C-alpha positions in Angstrom: -16.9 -8.8 -9.0 -19.2 -10.2 -6.3 -16.5 -12.7 -5.3 -14.0 -9.9 -5.0 -16.3 -7.9 -2.8 -17.0 -11.0 -0.6 -13.2 -11.5 -0.1 -12.5 -7.8 0.4 -15.2 -7.9 3.1 -12.9 -10.1 5.2 -10.2 -7.5 5.3 -9.6 -5.5 8.5 -11.8 -2.4 8.6 -8.7 -0.3 9.0 -7.7 -1.3 5.4 -11.3 -1.6 4.2 -12.3 2.0 5.3 -15.8 3.4 5.7 -16.5 7.1 5.0 -15.7 7.8 8.7 -12.1 6.7 8.2 -9.6 9.5 7.8 -7.6 7.5 5.2 -10.7 6.6 3.2 -9.4 7.6 -0.3 -5.9 6.2 -0.1 -6.8 2.9 1.5 -10.0 2.5 -0.6 -7.9 2.9 -3.8 -5.3 0.4 -2.5 -7.8 -2.2 -1.6 -9.5 -2.0 -5.1 -6.1 -2.1 -6.9 -4.6 -4.9 -4.9 -7.8 -7.0 -5.1 -7.9 -6.5 -8.9 -4.2 -7.4 -9.4 -4.0 -10.2 -6.9 -4.8 -12.6 -9.7 -1.1 -12.4 -10.7 0.0 -14.0 -7.4 -0.2 -17.7 -7.0 1.8 -20.6 -5.4 4.5 -19.6 -2.9 4.3 -15.8 -2.1 6.5 -13.5 0.0 4.9 -10.5 1.6 7.9 -8.1 1.7 7.5 -5.5 4.5 4.5 -7.5 5.6 3.6 -5.8 8.9 0.1 -7.2 9.9 -0.3 -8.8 6.4 -3.4 -6.7 5.8 -4.1 -8.0 2.3 -3.4 -11.7 3.0 -7.0 -12.8 2.4 -6.9 -11.4 -1.2 -4.0 -13.6 -2.2 -4.7 -17.1 -3.4 -1.3 -18.6 -2.3 -0.4 -22.1 -1.3 2.3 -20.6 0.9 2.5 -17.1 2.3 5.6 -15.9 4.2 5.9 -12.4 5.7 9.3 -10.7 5.7 10.0 -7.4 7.5 12.7 -5.1 8.9 12.9 -3.9 12.5 13.2 -0.1 12.7 12.5 2.6 15.2 9.8 4.3 13.2 7.5 1.3 13.0 7.0 -0.9 16.1 5.9 -4.4 15.2 3.7 -5.4 18.1 0.8 -7.7 17.2 2.1 -8.1 13.6 2.5 -11.3 11.7 6.2 -11.4 10.7 7.7 -14.8 9.9 11.2 -13.7 9.0 13.2 -10.5 9.8 15.9 -9.3 7.4 18.7 -6.9 7.9 17.8 -4.3 5.3 20.2 -5.7 2.7 20.0 -9.5 2.5 16.9 -11.6 2.6 17.8 -14.8 4.5 16.2 -17.2 2.0 17.6 -19.2 -1.0 17.6 -18.2 -4.6 14.4 -18.7 -6.7 12.3 -19.4 -3.5 9.0 -17.7 -4.5 6.5 -17.6 -7.3 5.4 -14.1 -6.4 6.0 -11.2 -4.1 3.6 -8.5 -2.7 5.0 -5.4 -1.2 2.5 -2.7 -0.2 3.5 0.8 1.0 7.1 -0.2 1.6 9.3 1.2 -1.2 9.2 4.7 0.2 10.9 3.4 3.3 13.8 1.9 1.5 16.8 4.1 1.1 18.7 1.6 -1.1 15.7 0.5 -3.2 17.7 -0.7 -6.3 19.9 -2.9 -4.1 16.9 -4.4 -2.3 15.0 -5.0 -5.6 17.9 -7.0 -6.8 17.6 -9.1 -3.6 13.9 -9.5 -4.2 14.7 -10.5 -7.8 17.1 -13.2 -6.5 14.5 -15.0 -4.3 11.9 -15.0 -7.1 11.6 -17.8 -9.6 11.9 -17.1 -13.3 8.7 -15.4 -14.6 7.7 -14.8 -10.9 5.5 -11.7 -10.4 6.0 -8.7 -8.1 2.9 -6.7 -7.1 3.9 -3.5 -5.3 2.3 -0.2 -4.2 3.9 3.0 -2.9 2.6 6.5 -2.4 3.1 9.5 -4.7 1.3 12.1 -2.5 1.3 11.4 1.2 2.5 12.9 4.5 5.7 11.9 6.2 5.2 8.7 8.2 7.2 6.0 10.1 9.7 8.8 10.8 12.7 8.8 10.4 12.4 6.0 7.9 10.6 7.8 5.1 12.9 8.4 2.2 11.1 8.9 -1.1 8.1 9.5 -3.3 8.2 7.9 -6.7 6.5 8.7 -10.0 5.4 5.8 -12.3 8.3 6.8 -14.6 10.9 6.4 -11.9 9.5 3.1 -10.8 9.5 1.7 -14.3 13.1 2.8 -14.8 14.3 1.3 -11.4 12.4 -2.0 -11.9 13.6 -2.4 -15.5 17.2 -1.8 -14.5 16.7 -4.4 -11.6 15.8 -7.2 -14.0 12.0 -6.9 -14.2 9.6 -6.5 -17.1 6.4 -4.4 -16.9 3.0 -6.0 -16.8 0.8 -3.3 -15.1 1.4 0.3 -14.0 -1.5 2.3 -12.7 -2.4 5.2 -10.4 -5.0 5.3 -7.6 -6.9 8.4 -6.9 -7.1 11.6 -8.9 -6.6 15.4 -8.3 -9.9 15.8 -6.4 -9.3 12.8 -4.1 -5.8 14.1 -3.3 -7.1 17.5 -2.3 -9.9 16.1 -0.1 -7.7 13.3 1.4 -5.0 15.8 2.5 -7.5 18.2 3.9 -9.1 15.5 6.0 -5.8 14.2 7.3 -4.8 17.7 8.3 -7.8 18.3 10.4 -7.7 14.8 11.8 -4.0 14.9 12.8 -4.4 18.5 14.2 -7.5 18.1 16.3 -8.9 14.6 16.7 -6.5 13.4 19.4 -7.5 16.5 21.5 -11.3 15.7 21.1 -11.6 11.9 20.9 -12.0 11.5 24.7 -15.3 13.4 24.6 -17.8 10.9 23.1 -20.3 13.4 21.5 -17.7 15.8 20.3 -15.7 13.0 18.8 -18.6 11.8 16.7 -19.6 15.3 15.6 -16.0 15.8 14.5 -15.9 12.6 12.5 -19.1 13.5 10.8 -18.2 17.1 10.0 -14.5 16.7 9.2 -14.2 13.2 7.9 -17.5 11.6 6.7 -19.0 14.7 4.9 -15.6 15.6 3.3 -15.2 12.0 2.1 -18.7 12.1 0.5 -18.0 15.5 -1.1 -14.7 14.1 -2.3 -16.4 11.2 -4.0 -18.7 13.7 -5.8 -15.8 15.9 -6.9 -13.8 12.8 -7.9 -16.5 11.9 -10.5 -16.3 15.5 -11.8 -12.5 15.3 -12.0 -12.6 12.1 -14.1 -9.2 10.9 -15.2 -7.2 13.9 -14.0 -4.2 11.9 -12.8 -1.4 14.5 -12.8 -1.9 14.5 -9.0 -2.7 11.1 -7.5 -2.3 9.1 -4.3 -0.6 5.8 -5.1 1.4 3.9 -7.6 0.4 0.3 -8.2 2.8 -1.9 -10.3 2.9 -5.5 -11.5 6.3 -6.6 -12.9 7.6 -10.0 -14.0 11.1 -11.3 -13.3 12.9 -11.5 -16.6 
């Protein structure tokens, strides 16, 4: 656990959020889940939809290649993309990778079953896919935001695409969803209008971000394992 925390401490603060971060609950849950399940990824790893490779330091890989797609909803300035693909065919040979990580990407893929078969192709036999995607979240990277999946839908799609389940879990609970959405609403609605005023900006972050995040943590403990409403899907599947 101490080693996991030490490694997580090297992650960018934007993906290792403090209570002053408006995406505190969703990104905190993702960091914990990816850190815990990163043990499945070794050897040669592809980061599919890599962007800035935010979780690279969690993965103990001998080779780490980032693949992404150019689209108008997500500019790629200052990102760490090694290879671009055309949305259908990954320009790499069969059985190239021991593992694949894909975080917050599946919701942006209109033809997910087709792309999963392509990911399957470039993975070695018994290779492992670690992926996350939101269940409850606002529209983003517009217009390339196509879907929200339940764990049942993901298991069905992955199984039909030639994968076998290892792990399926949910991050967040009913209380965290309610607080996270409330914080994002106020942040998106008002923060950009106030952030140029130093004192007002910090008062806003305290009242509408930090304090609600702390209250959300308290109510989260009261909510326990209420997972009918949750933030993210986290899956680990093996290539059959």
